[in-house]
KEKE-717648 format. One line per 4 residues: for each residue x, y, z of C-alpha. Coordinates in nm, 2 decimals. Layout:
X:Y:Z  ...
This chain:
4.91:-0.03:-0.35  4.61:0.14:-0.50  4.66:0.08:-0.87  4.38:0.00:-1.10
4.24:-0.34:-1.01  4.35:-0.62:-1.25  4.21:-0.92:-1.07  3.89:-1.09:-1.20
3.55:-0.98:-1.07  3.49:-1.17:-0.74  3.21:-1.22:-0.50  3.25:-1.07:-0.16
3.39:-1.40:-0.03  3.68:-1.35:-0.26  3.60:-1.63:-0.51  3.43:-1.67:-0.84
3.16:-1.87:-0.67  2.85:-1.72:-0.50  2.86:-1.70:-0.12  2.75:-2.00:0.07
2.42:-1.84:0.16  2.34:-1.81:-0.20  2.41:-2.18:-0.26  2.21:-2.35:0.02
1.96:-2.24:0.26  2.04:-2.18:0.62  1.83:-2.15:0.93  1.68:-1.81:1.00
1.91:-1.56:1.17  1.86:-1.50:1.54  1.73:-1.15:1.60  2.01:-0.90:1.67
1.84:-0.58:1.61  1.77:-0.37:1.92  1.77:-0.03:1.77  1.40:-0.03:1.67
1.32:-0.06:2.04  1.59:0.17:2.16  1.35:0.45:2.28  1.08:0.23:2.44
1.23:0.26:2.79  1.18:0.63:2.80  0.89:0.73:3.02  0.60:0.91:2.85
0.28:1.01:3.01  -0.04:0.81:2.92  -0.18:1.15:2.79  0.10:1.18:2.55
0.02:0.84:2.40  -0.35:0.90:2.39  -0.32:1.25:2.25  -0.26:1.60:2.40
-0.48:1.90:2.29  -0.28:2.15:2.11  -0.33:2.42:1.83  -0.13:2.39:1.51
-0.03:2.70:1.31  -0.10:2.66:0.95  0.11:2.83:0.67  -0.14:3.13:0.66
-0.10:3.18:1.04  -0.43:3.03:1.14  -0.46:2.82:1.46  -0.63:2.48:1.41
-0.74:2.25:1.70  -0.52:1.93:1.68  -0.41:1.65:1.89  -0.04:1.57:1.95
0.06:1.21:2.00  0.37:0.99:2.00  0.39:0.64:1.90  0.45:0.36:2.14
0.80:0.30:2.01  0.87:0.68:2.06  1.00:0.73:1.70  0.68:0.90:1.55
0.53:1.23:1.65  0.19:1.29:1.49  -0.05:1.59:1.50  -0.41:1.52:1.39
-0.71:1.74:1.38  -0.92:1.68:1.70  -1.21:1.56:1.48  -0.99:1.27:1.34
-0.92:1.01:1.60  -0.63:0.77:1.60  -0.72:0.41:1.56  -0.50:0.19:1.77
-0.34:-0.10:1.60  -0.43:-0.44:1.74  -0.09:-0.57:1.64  0.13:-0.67:1.93
0.44:-0.70:1.72  0.60:-0.38:1.83  0.50:-0.16:1.55  0.42:0.21:1.59
0.07:0.13:1.68  -0.08:0.40:1.45  -0.33:0.32:1.18  -0.30:0.56:0.89
-0.65:0.69:0.81  -0.76:0.65:0.46  -0.83:1.02:0.45  -0.46:1.07:0.43
-0.42:0.92:0.08  -0.37:1.23:-0.13  -0.32:1.29:-0.50  -0.10:1.54:-0.65
-0.25:1.79:-0.89  -0.13:1.59:-1.19  -0.31:1.29:-1.06  -0.01:1.10:-0.93
-0.04:0.95:-0.59  0.16:1.12:-0.32  0.17:0.81:-0.10  0.13:0.74:0.27
0.22:0.96:0.56  0.54:0.80:0.68  0.79:0.86:0.94  1.07:0.92:0.69
0.86:1.13:0.44  1.02:1.46:0.36  0.78:1.50:0.07  0.45:1.33:0.03
0.18:1.38:0.29  0.39:1.46:0.59  0.51:1.80:0.73  0.86:1.72:0.61
0.90:1.88:0.27  0.53:1.99:0.26  0.47:2.28:0.03  0.30:2.57:0.19
0.05:2.59:-0.10  -0.12:2.26:0.01  0.00:2.20:0.36  -0.31:2.36:0.52
-0.53:2.09:0.36  -0.32:1.81:0.52  -0.52:1.65:0.82  -0.21:1.48:0.97
0.15:1.60:1.03  0.41:1.35:1.10  0.77:1.40:1.21  1.02:1.13:1.27
1.25:1.18:1.57  1.55:1.12:1.34  1.45:1.43:1.15  1.45:1.68:1.44
1.73:1.92:1.47  1.61:2.10:1.78  1.30:2.19:1.99  1.25:2.55:2.07
1.01:2.71:2.31  0.83:3.04:2.23  0.71:3.19:1.90  1.02:3.24:1.69
0.93:3.11:1.35  0.78:3.26:1.04  0.45:3.08:1.09  0.42:3.23:1.44
0.49:3.57:1.29  0.21:3.52:1.05  -0.02:3.41:1.33  0.06:3.73:1.53
-0.01:3.94:1.23  -0.34:3.76:1.17  -0.44:3.80:1.53  -0.38:4.18:1.51
-0.60:4.21:1.22  -0.89:4.02:1.36  -1.17:4.18:1.54  -1.35:4.02:1.83
-1.66:3.95:1.61  -1.44:3.77:1.34  -1.27:3.55:1.58  -1.37:3.18:1.63
-1.47:3.15:2.00  -1.30:2.81:2.02  -0.96:2.95:1.92  -0.75:3.11:2.20
-0.52:3.41:2.17  -0.16:3.33:2.11  0.04:3.27:2.43  0.42:3.27:2.41
0.44:3.07:2.73  0.23:2.78:2.58  0.41:2.77:2.24  0.69:2.56:2.09
0.82:2.45:1.76  0.98:2.13:1.63  1.26:2.23:1.39  1.36:1.95:1.15
1.58:1.91:0.84  1.72:2.26:0.92  1.45:2.45:0.76  1.10:2.30:0.83
0.90:2.38:1.14  0.59:2.22:1.32  0.45:2.50:1.53  0.22:2.42:1.82
0.05:2.58:2.12  -0.08:2.37:2.40  -0.42:2.41:2.55  -0.46:2.60:2.86
-0.38:2.39:3.16  -0.15:2.16:2.96  0.22:2.16:3.09  0.43:2.27:2.80
0.75:2.21:3.01  0.67:1.85:3.06  0.62:1.80:2.68  0.94:1.97:2.60
1.13:1.75:2.86  0.99:1.44:2.72  1.07:1.54:2.36  1.42:1.65:2.44
1.49:1.33:2.63  1.38:1.13:2.33  1.58:1.32:2.09  1.89:1.30:2.31
1.85:0.92:2.35  1.81:0.88:1.97  2.14:1.06:1.93  2.31:0.83:2.16
2.16:0.51:2.02  2.22:0.58:1.66  2.60:0.57:1.68  2.58:0.21:1.78
2.42:0.08:1.46  2.52:0.05:1.10  2.39:0.26:0.81  2.15:-0.01:0.68
1.99:-0.04:1.02  1.94:0.34:1.04  1.81:0.36:0.69  1.56:0.08:0.73
1.43:0.21:1.07  1.38:0.55:0.92  1.17:0.42:0.62  1.00:0.13:0.80
0.67:0.31:0.88  0.64:0.42:0.52  0.69:0.09:0.36  0.51:-0.12:0.63
0.17:0.01:0.52  -0.04:-0.24:0.71  0.14:-0.19:1.03  0.21:-0.57:1.06
0.57:-0.50:1.16  0.68:-0.70:0.85  0.74:-0.64:0.49  0.54:-0.85:0.26
0.59:-0.93:-0.10  0.37:-0.64:-0.22  0.57:-0.40:-0.01  0.90:-0.51:-0.13
0.90:-0.29:-0.44  0.83:0.02:-0.23  1.12:-0.07:0.01  1.36:-0.10:-0.28
1.24:0.23:-0.43  1.28:0.40:-0.09  1.64:0.30:-0.06  1.71:0.41:-0.43
1.78:0.07:-0.57  1.58:-0.01:-0.88  1.47:-0.35:-1.00  1.21:-0.42:-1.27
0.87:-0.43:-1.11  0.82:-0.78:-1.23  1.13:-0.89:-1.04  1.01:-0.76:-0.70
0.83:-1.09:-0.64  1.15:-1.29:-0.75  1.36:-1.09:-0.52  1.14:-1.15:-0.23
1.09:-1.51:-0.29  1.45:-1.58:-0.35  1.56:-1.42:-0.04  1.29:-1.58:0.17
1.41:-1.92:0.04  1.76:-1.83:0.13  1.65:-1.77:0.49  1.47:-2.10:0.49
1.12:-1.95:0.55  0.82:-2.17:0.51  0.54:-2.08:0.28  0.34:-1.94:0.57
0.64:-1.74:0.69  0.69:-1.60:0.34  0.33:-1.50:0.33  0.35:-1.33:0.67
0.64:-1.12:0.56  1.00:-1.04:0.65  1.09:-0.91:1.00  1.30:-0.60:1.05
1.61:-0.82:1.11  1.56:-1.01:0.80  1.51:-0.69:0.60  1.84:-0.55:0.74
2.01:-0.86:0.61  1.84:-0.81:0.27  1.99:-0.46:0.25  2.33:-0.59:0.34
2.30:-0.86:0.07  2.18:-0.60:-0.19  2.49:-0.40:-0.14  2.73:-0.69:-0.10
2.63:-0.92:-0.38  2.69:-0.69:-0.67  2.84:-0.79:-1.00  3.09:-0.51:-0.96
3.42:-0.53:-0.78  3.35:-0.36:-0.45  3.61:-0.10:-0.38  3.62:-0.19:-0.01
3.68:-0.56:-0.10  3.96:-0.47:-0.35  4.13:-0.25:-0.09  4.09:-0.49:0.19
4.27:-0.76:-0.01  4.53:-0.52:-0.13  4.62:-0.41:0.22  4.59:-0.73:0.41
4.63:-1.01:0.14  4.35:-1.20:-0.04  4.44:-1.52:0.14  4.51:-1.60:0.51
4.79:-1.83:0.63  4.57:-2.13:0.61  4.52:-2.05:0.23  4.14:-1.96:0.29
4.00:-1.64:0.16  4.05:-1.36:0.40  3.74:-1.27:0.60  3.90:-1.09:0.89
4.19:-0.88:1.00  4.39:-0.86:1.31  4.45:-0.56:1.53  4.81:-0.56:1.45
4.76:-0.57:1.08  4.49:-0.30:1.11  4.74:-0.08:1.29  5.05:-0.12:1.08
4.91:-0.19:0.73  4.62:0.05:0.75  4.61:0.33:1.01  4.99:0.40:1.00
5.06:0.33:0.64  4.74:0.42:0.43  4.58:0.67:0.67  4.90:0.84:0.78
4.80:0.82:1.14  5.15:0.74:1.26  5.08:0.82:1.63  4.81:0.55:1.66
4.88:0.27:1.91  4.75:-0.08:1.96  4.54:0.05:2.25  4.36:0.28:2.00
4.30:-0.01:1.77  4.15:-0.22:2.05  3.92:0.06:2.15  3.81:0.09:1.78
3.76:-0.29:1.77  3.55:-0.29:2.08  3.32:-0.03:1.94  3.28:-0.22:1.61
3.19:-0.55:1.80  2.91:-0.36:1.97  2.79:-0.20:1.65  2.45:-0.34:1.53
2.50:-0.47:1.17  2.33:-0.71:0.94  2.31:-1.06:1.06  2.57:-1.22:0.84
2.75:-1.55:0.85  3.09:-1.38:0.88  3.04:-1.26:1.24  3.36:-1.22:1.43
3.36:-1.27:1.81  3.73:-1.25:1.88  3.81:-0.91:2.03  4.15:-0.87:1.84
3.99:-0.94:1.50  3.72:-0.76:1.28  3.54:-0.89:0.97  3.54:-0.72:0.64
3.19:-0.60:0.71  3.31:-0.45:1.03  3.61:-0.30:0.85  3.37:-0.13:0.60
3.16:0.00:0.89  3.47:0.17:1.03  3.55:0.32:0.69  3.20:0.48:0.69
3.21:0.58:1.05  3.26:0.93:1.22  3.60:0.82:1.34  3.72:0.77:0.99
3.57:1.10:0.85  3.78:1.31:0.61  3.75:1.61:0.83  4.04:1.59:1.09
3.86:1.55:1.42  4.13:1.76:1.59  4.04:2.05:1.38  3.66:1.99:1.40
3.64:1.97:1.77  3.62:2.29:1.98  3.93:2.42:2.15  3.87:2.67:2.42
4.23:2.77:2.44  4.20:2.91:2.09  3.94:3.17:2.20  4.17:3.40:2.38
4.31:3.62:2.10  4.18:3.96:1.99  3.87:3.94:1.76  4.08:4.05:1.46
4.26:3.72:1.46  3.95:3.52:1.37  3.74:3.44:1.07  3.38:3.50:1.18
3.08:3.33:1.03  2.89:3.62:0.89  2.55:3.69:0.74  2.43:3.96:0.49
2.08:4.11:0.51  1.99:3.85:0.75  1.63:3.93:0.77  1.55:3.85:0.41
1.40:3.50:0.32  1.47:3.53:-0.05  1.49:3.81:-0.32  1.67:4.13:-0.23
1.40:4.36:-0.37  1.07:4.17:-0.35  1.11:3.91:-0.09  0.98:3.86:0.27
1.15:3.98:0.58  1.13:3.75:0.89  1.25:3.73:1.24  1.29:3.35:1.20
1.59:3.41:0.96  1.80:3.54:1.27  1.73:3.21:1.45  1.82:3.02:1.13
2.14:3.21:1.09  2.24:3.17:1.45  2.17:2.79:1.44  2.36:2.77:1.11
2.67:2.90:1.30  2.66:3.27:1.20  2.79:3.51:1.46  2.77:3.84:1.28
2.42:3.92:1.17  2.29:4.24:0.99  1.99:4.47:1.05  1.89:4.75:0.82
1.70:4.98:1.06  1.46:5.26:0.94  1.21:5.49:1.09  0.87:5.31:1.12
0.55:5.46:1.24  0.45:5.57:1.59  0.27:5.35:1.86  -0.10:5.42:1.84
-0.13:5.42:2.22  0.17:5.61:2.35  0.31:5.77:2.04  0.65:5.61:2.08
0.87:5.56:1.77  0.88:5.21:1.62  1.21:5.12:1.45  1.17:4.87:1.17
1.40:4.64:0.97  1.37:4.59:0.60  1.57:4.64:0.28  1.51:5.02:0.23
1.36:5.17:-0.09  1.25:4.81:-0.19  0.92:4.62:-0.18  1.03:4.37:0.09
0.82:4.34:0.39  0.90:4.51:0.72  0.96:4.36:1.07  1.01:4.51:1.41
1.36:4.58:1.55  1.23:4.49:1.89  1.12:4.14:1.78  1.47:4.06:1.64
1.63:4.16:1.97  1.38:3.95:2.16  1.47:3.65:1.93  1.84:3.71:2.00
1.77:3.72:2.38  1.59:3.39:2.35  1.88:3.23:2.17  2.13:3.35:2.44
1.90:3.23:2.71  1.90:2.88:2.56  2.28:2.90:2.48  2.43:3.13:2.73
2.79:3.01:2.66  2.77:3.12:2.29  3.06:3.33:2.17  2.98:3.69:2.08
2.68:3.78:1.86  2.79:4.08:1.66  2.50:4.30:1.53  2.60:4.49:1.21
2.37:4.78:1.23  2.28:4.96:0.91  2.14:5.25:1.08  1.91:5.48:0.87
1.71:5.60:1.17  1.65:5.96:1.29  1.77:6.04:1.65  1.43:5.97:1.82
1.41:5.62:1.67  1.78:5.55:1.76  1.70:5.65:2.12  1.42:5.38:2.12
1.66:5.13:1.97  1.91:5.20:2.25  1.64:5.16:2.51  1.52:4.83:2.36
1.87:4.69:2.34  1.93:4.76:2.71  1.59:4.66:2.84  1.57:4.33:2.64
1.92:4.22:2.66  2.03:4.36:2.99  2.37:4.22:3.10  2.39:4.03:2.78
2.46:4.36:2.60  2.83:4.45:2.58  2.89:4.82:2.66  3.26:4.90:2.60
3.43:5.14:2.83  3.57:5.45:2.65  3.92:5.37:2.80  3.92:5.02:2.65
3.90:5.16:2.29  4.27:5.25:2.28  4.36:4.88:2.36  4.36:4.57:2.14
4.02:4.43:2.07  3.87:4.19:2.33  3.87:3.82:2.27  3.58:3.58:2.20
3.62:3.43:2.54  3.60:3.78:2.71  3.27:3.84:2.51  3.12:3.50:2.57
2.74:3.53:2.60  2.73:3.89:2.49  2.58:4.09:2.21  2.83:4.34:2.04
2.73:4.63:1.83  2.89:4.74:1.50  2.77:5.08:1.38  2.88:5.43:1.49
3.09:5.51:1.79  3.19:5.88:1.77  2.88:6.08:1.89  2.75:6.30:1.61
2.98:6.15:1.34  2.86:6.20:0.99  3.15:6.23:0.76  3.37:5.94:0.86
3.10:5.67:0.89  3.09:5.37:0.65  2.79:5.16:0.58  2.72:4.88:0.33
2.51:5.15:0.14  2.81:5.38:0.12  3.05:5.10:0.02  2.81:4.94:-0.23
2.86:4.94:-0.61  2.71:5.22:-0.81  2.48:4.96:-0.98  2.29:4.91:-0.66
2.17:5.27:-0.66  2.06:5.23:-1.02  1.87:4.91:-0.93  1.71:5.06:-0.62
1.58:5.37:-0.81  1.34:5.14:-0.99  1.20:4.98:-0.67  1.10:5.28:-0.46
0.77:5.28:-0.28  0.68:5.64:-0.32  0.98:5.83:-0.42  1.31:5.75:-0.60
1.65:5.73:-0.46  1.80:6.07:-0.51  2.16:6.08:-0.62  2.44:5.84:-0.52
2.52:6.02:-0.18  2.37:5.84:0.12  2.15:6.04:0.35  2.35:6.19:0.63
2.21:6.08:0.96  2.32:6.20:1.31  2.39:5.94:1.58  2.21:5.94:1.91
2.46:5.94:2.21  2.25:5.67:2.39  2.32:5.44:2.09  2.68:5.55:2.02
2.80:5.45:2.37  2.67:5.10:2.33  2.87:5.05:2.01  3.21:4.88:1.99
3.29:4.87:1.62  3.29:5.21:1.44  3.27:5.17:1.06  3.50:5.42:0.89
3.56:5.50:0.52  3.86:5.36:0.36  4.11:5.61:0.23  4.47:5.48:0.26
4.62:5.18:0.44  4.84:5.43:0.65  4.54:5.61:0.77  4.36:5.28:0.84
4.64:5.14:1.05  4.67:5.46:1.25  4.31:5.45:1.35  4.18:5.30:1.68
4.15:4.93:1.67  3.77:4.94:1.71  3.75:5.13:1.37  3.68:4.89:1.08
3.60:4.90:0.71  3.33:4.74:0.49  3.39:4.65:0.13  3.17:4.52:-0.14
3.28:4.20:-0.33  3.39:4.41:-0.64  3.60:4.63:-0.41  3.76:4.32:-0.28
3.86:4.21:-0.63  3.99:4.55:-0.73  4.20:4.59:-0.42  4.36:4.25:-0.48
4.42:4.33:-0.84  4.61:4.64:-0.74  4.85:4.43:-0.53  4.70:4.55:-0.20
4.67:4.21:-0.06  4.97:4.23:0.18  4.87:4.57:0.31  4.53:4.44:0.37
4.65:4.14:0.55  4.85:4.35:0.78  4.56:4.58:0.86  4.34:4.28:0.93
4.59:4.15:1.19  4.48:4.43:1.43  4.16:4.58:1.28  3.85:4.43:1.14
3.70:4.41:0.78  3.36:4.30:0.66  3.28:4.22:0.30  2.94:4.17:0.15
2.77:4.07:-0.18  2.75:4.31:-0.48  2.42:4.50:-0.50  2.37:4.35:-0.84
2.30:4.01:-0.68  1.93:4.10:-0.64  1.85:3.71:-0.66  2.05:3.68:-0.33
2.32:3.48:-0.48  2.66:3.46:-0.32  3.03:3.55:-0.40  3.31:3.31:-0.29
3.45:3.41:0.05  3.78:3.26:-0.04  3.95:3.57:-0.17  3.83:3.77:0.13
3.96:3.52:0.37  4.30:3.51:0.19  4.34:3.88:0.29  4.26:3.81:0.64
3.90:3.96:0.63  3.73:3.84:0.94  3.37:3.89:0.82  3.28:3.76:0.47
2.91:3.81:0.49  2.69:3.59:0.28  2.32:3.55:0.19  2.23:3.25:0.40
1.88:3.21:0.24  2.07:3.09:-0.08  2.23:2.75:-0.05  2.46:2.79:-0.34
2.82:2.67:-0.38  2.97:2.97:-0.19  2.75:2.93:0.11  2.83:2.56:0.12
3.20:2.65:0.12  3.14:2.88:0.41  2.96:2.60:0.59  3.27:2.38:0.55
3.50:2.64:0.68  3.31:2.69:1.00  3.27:2.32:1.08  3.61:2.38:1.23
3.64:2.46:1.60  3.32:2.29:1.70  3.10:2.51:1.48  3.11:2.80:1.73
3.14:3.05:1.45  3.49:3.16:1.52  3.80:3.01:1.36  4.16:3.12:1.43
4.32:3.26:1.11  4.61:3.05:0.98  4.96:3.18:1.09  5.04:3.28:0.74
4.79:3.57:0.78  4.94:3.68:1.11  5.31:3.73:1.02  5.44:4.07:0.94
5.67:3.98:0.64  5.50:3.88:0.31  5.49:3.50:0.29  5.42:3.27:-0.01
5.12:3.05:0.05  5.17:2.68:0.10  5.09:2.47:-0.21  5.03:2.11:-0.25
4.90:1.85:-0.52  4.59:1.65:-0.44  4.48:1.32:-0.59  4.12:1.21:-0.53
3.94:0.89:-0.61  3.57:0.85:-0.56  3.51:0.49:-0.45  3.15:0.45:-0.36
2.84:0.60:-0.20  2.62:0.48:0.08  2.25:0.54:0.15  2.20:0.84:-0.08
1.85:1.00:-0.06  1.64:1.14:-0.33  1.67:1.52:-0.40  1.52:1.70:-0.10
1.50:1.38:0.09  1.16:1.31:-0.05  1.01:0.96:-0.02  0.84:0.93:-0.36
0.99:0.94:-0.71  1.22:0.75:-0.93  1.54:0.60:-0.81  1.83:0.86:-0.86
2.10:0.86:-1.12  2.39:1.00:-0.91  2.71:1.15:-1.01  2.98:1.35:-0.81
3.10:1.69:-0.88  3.44:1.76:-0.71  3.53:2.12:-0.69  3.84:2.31:-0.55
3.78:2.67:-0.44  4.12:2.84:-0.41  4.30:3.17:-0.48  4.63:3.26:-0.65
4.81:3.60:-0.69  4.50:3.80:-0.59  4.25:3.60:-0.80  4.00:3.34:-0.73
4.06:3.01:-0.88  3.80:2.74:-0.91  3.84:2.40:-1.08  3.58:2.12:-1.10
3.56:1.75:-1.23  3.29:1.51:-1.23  3.25:1.13:-1.21  3.05:0.90:-1.44
2.69:0.85:-1.37  2.55:0.55:-1.18  2.20:0.47:-1.30  1.92:0.39:-1.07
2.13:0.32:-0.76  2.17:0.56:-0.47  2.18:0.29:-0.20  2.52:0.17:-0.29
2.66:0.34:-0.60  3.00:0.25:-0.73  3.17:0.49:-0.96  3.49:0.41:-1.18
3.71:0.41:-0.88  4.01:0.37:-1.12  3.96:0.73:-1.23  4.18:0.97:-1.04
4.11:1.35:-1.01  4.41:1.58:-0.97  4.40:1.93:-0.82  4.69:2.17:-0.77
4.62:2.36:-0.45  4.78:2.71:-0.47  4.68:2.83:-0.11  4.62:2.54:0.12
4.56:2.78:0.42  4.23:2.90:0.27  4.13:2.65:-0.01  3.83:2.44:0.03
3.73:2.12:-0.15  3.36:2.05:-0.21  3.19:1.72:-0.30  2.84:1.76:-0.44
2.60:1.48:-0.54  2.37:1.55:-0.83  2.08:1.35:-0.97  2.12:1.34:-1.35
1.83:1.45:-1.56  1.77:1.47:-1.94  1.90:1.83:-1.95  2.21:1.94:-1.75
2.03:2.25:-1.63  1.76:2.02:-1.47  2.01:1.81:-1.27  1.90:1.81:-0.91
2.11:1.87:-0.61  2.11:1.58:-0.36  2.37:1.66:-0.10  2.72:1.80:-0.05
3.02:1.84:0.19  3.29:2.11:0.20  3.63:2.05:0.37  3.91:2.30:0.41
4.23:2.16:0.25  4.40:2.24:0.59  4.15:2.01:0.77  4.15:1.72:0.53
4.31:1.39:0.61  4.47:1.15:0.37  4.37:0.79:0.30  4.06:0.59:0.26
3.80:0.83:0.42  3.43:0.88:0.47  3.28:1.20:0.36  2.96:1.29:0.56
2.71:1.45:0.33  2.48:1.74:0.44  2.16:1.87:0.28  2.13:2.22:0.16
2.06:2.35:0.52  2.39:2.20:0.65  2.21:1.94:0.85  2.23:1.56:0.85
1.90:1.47:0.99  1.63:1.27:0.84  1.71:1.10:0.52  2.06:1.25:0.52
2.16:1.11:0.85  2.34:0.81:0.70  2.44:0.95:0.35  2.81:0.94:0.28
3.09:0.89:0.02  3.40:0.67:0.04  3.70:0.84:-0.12  4.07:0.79:-0.15
4.28:1.10:-0.09  4.66:1.14:-0.15  4.86:1.46:-0.07  5.19:1.53:-0.23
5.29:1.66:0.11  5.12:1.66:0.45  4.91:1.95:0.54  5.09:2.11:0.83
5.02:2.47:0.92  5.33:2.69:0.94
């Protein structure tokens, strides 16, 4: 059915002739778009529209007086200095109502214009993508509602950390009298694109909670509204305020070139006028109307036509005709498909969804008929039919995602097994923002890890100084014997408490404590844990340690400690430092602050009873599997990545699998990875290791594989291990053969989601991360390059990519979009998606693409691939 196309190249109407709307003019389409006004009904105070006094935190931790406003359409949040007043637009056409002051026209250091501050800008003059080196000079910060991942109260970001440090160093004489002291109860942050933050503190007397309520209401409503519109509508709304520079709520001939560049579709500059005039004439616009510009609805139609009227055979068109026939019973070219054909010829046959019913199809069709698409001539009103445009919309929808929705959704009944029966999303040296030896430490990294889905986080705790007022010990967290900065243990625990307060139903947060503290500092640690966390801290009963480990459901909303349980234990304790490679000791000896690391034997530290009794997991040194299996189930091991490889090479895999059925293991990167790169977690997962800890600050292939694994089970950070890892007898992994075709892409952004720059030249790298006979196996293949088109790229879809999967229970496939540059090493990452083979669905599927922070907000919200996947056999877990 899906052989290489042999039919002649056709227009989307199935003939060699241009569509009718290309041949003769038709009356202007009636407005259908409601999405641009979808948020206007939300009540906002007049003060918010006029401007609320706040203080913005700069990258250097300085507070600057500013004004927080929201546009009348509720899509744009702006922060301006109080000395720069907003000019209200006199336009009544429904635009944002914001005049962009001329002061915002910035120039890069190389003289190139950065461009306007736009709602969708992730580079340029907005907060989104702003570089800390020049951000403080930007007078206006603009965030689009569609870019916001979350809104958090308090001061749990790196910039607020810097602000606190700055405040501590200031004397009363050096303070600006107009700048208040930091107040946690008046502070909040907008977190967008997974990594950026806009950090604000409201003026005294301003109701922060009211602001947070309004903003959360708008973000929630946006999330509900966006699922009812097509990708072209979402994309155009997102870039609208960038390209509509004069706030006329129309796109004129001059702005057409920027619109095409923003959607990553290149035409020669001299042709921009031709494109505009030709399309305007197709709509039947008069000269005066053409001069006034195209409306939002008309621009949506233009985007649709740009994608539709390509000289290439569209894969969707080819497949549509292959499945349902090119001609209907009346010998007219097929433009629609019935519910019955959709069910029998597509869902059950091609997609392998054999249990689907006609009721399911009618529900799908009802949603497609409500979907806001481009205003096209082929608009179907019959409830039991959909058009080819609606069929394509379904292919790119969430309902047709390649990730099996049954595996992606949360299943509470799966959370009742002992902790040893789960893979757990885990972070290594969580406090680090970058390099292992010279980088910064930040409390913010713990929030980032938790929101990325990590549920095991690490703290390296050392003796700090003494409190200058009461003389109490101050435990600190940093990478010992290195030049990284230090943060307070207490601040991290407070950040965890805030997270649990906002997410009280989270499954257990496991703190892996690398404890290098003396007893007095450990006693303070225990006190801080109890006083800050209270009932959120899990304190195991001594009698429970002889029983199987508790389940995630039993520990819901709790913080669990991994460290040392036996009071006074010194010889049996195992830390990352003890288990690390010898090369780390050699490396660290160069990076001491005042003294060198002496020898390879870690310093023996006694354990305070106050801390020991709070601890569930006791790290013990590995000797033999027999000894390990005889130990209490709360005893666990830590292994470096090289130890994982060596154990698997020595045919220890089955012994390790059996141990991990009742006990816990944690693996971590080699000490030689001072650049904070990552190892593949696949091999560790194949042995049943629960915690394959990675450097979350480095979004490399391995971390993105980890992100894909933990999309399963609702992203709660706990995934039941496959049954092959829970049986006693040694079992051969399930294998399969996989054929993949990359059909097309949709709405691909520029690297980093920036607004300016050349149109991209995208290609796709398809990689399989697998293991076989105790060794990692990775294979990769790439598509051809599509030049100057990220809006609707079509690759050579007759090309098939074949992969032999050796262990389908743990293998993960990754699709990565790259922008081709002159040198291969300069190719730029655009977006990716990782899907476990066991969670993958066959057929014509949409692949949702994520940015490097594993978010789909902003310019990535509508980016996707369309692929065709065939399995040699269905993926059924034994």
